[in-house]
C-alpha positions as CSV (number, residue, x, y, z in Angstrom):
1,M,-2.1,15.8,-19.7
2,T,-1.7,12.9,-17.2
3,I,-4.0,9.9,-17.0
4,A,-5.4,11.1,-13.9
5,Q,-6.2,14.5,-15.5
6,L,-7.7,12.9,-18.6
7,I,-10.1,10.6,-16.5
8,Y,-11.3,13.6,-14.6
9,E,-11.7,15.9,-17.5
10,R,-13.6,13.4,-19.6
11,R,-15.7,12.3,-16.8
12,T,-16.9,15.8,-15.9
13,A,-17.3,16.8,-19.6
14,L,-19.7,13.9,-20.0
15,H,-21.5,14.7,-16.7
16,L,-20.9,11.4,-15.1
17,S,-20.2,10.7,-11.5
18,R,-17.4,8.7,-10.1
19,T,-19.8,6.0,-9.2
20,D,-21.2,5.9,-12.9
21,I,-17.5,5.3,-14.2
22,G,-16.9,2.7,-11.4
23,L,-20.0,0.7,-12.0
24,A,-19.4,0.8,-15.8
25,C,-16.1,-0.7,-15.2
26,G,-17.4,-3.5,-13.1
27,Y,-16.9,-2.3,-9.6
28,T,-19.7,-2.5,-6.9
29,G,-20.7,-0.5,-4.0
30,V,-18.5,1.9,-2.4
31,A,-15.5,0.6,-4.3
32,A,-17.2,2.0,-7.6
33,R,-16.7,5.5,-6.3
34,S,-13.5,5.2,-4.4
35,V,-11.4,3.5,-7.1
36,V,-12.2,6.2,-9.6
37,M,-11.2,8.8,-7.0
38,R,-7.9,7.1,-6.7
39,W,-7.4,7.0,-10.3
40,E,-8.3,10.8,-10.7
41,H,-6.0,11.7,-7.9
42,G,-3.1,9.6,-9.3
43,G,-3.0,7.3,-6.5
44,C,-3.1,4.3,-8.9
45,L,-3.7,3.6,-12.6
46,P,-6.7,1.7,-13.9
47,P,-5.9,-2.0,-14.1
48,V,-5.3,-3.4,-17.6
49,E,-8.4,-5.5,-17.5
50,R,-10.5,-2.4,-17.0
51,V,-9.0,0.0,-19.5
52,R,-10.8,-1.1,-22.5
53,R,-14.2,-0.5,-20.7
54,L,-13.0,2.7,-19.1
55,A,-12.0,3.9,-22.7
56,A,-15.3,3.2,-24.1
57,V,-17.2,5.0,-21.3
58,L,-14.9,8.0,-21.4
59,R,-15.1,7.9,-25.2
60,V,-11.2,8.1,-25.6
61,P,-8.6,5.8,-27.4
62,I,-7.4,2.9,-25.2
63,D,-3.7,4.0,-25.7
64,S,-4.5,7.4,-24.0
65,L,-5.2,5.3,-20.7
66,V,-1.9,3.5,-21.0
67,P,1.3,4.9,-19.7
């Protein structure tokens, strides 16, 4: 499973929106939704400084979000 697939699968399993994830990772406004969409589509990876928070929200080990 790719990092993009993992983010999508965990987000939907936890019934969270893209905006929920983005806000929890410290993004605001439209960026909160659009950045998570890019992560899920494989357009980019979550920045290192956001991985710890993202892992906590998705309830996965940090190393599962690092290539």
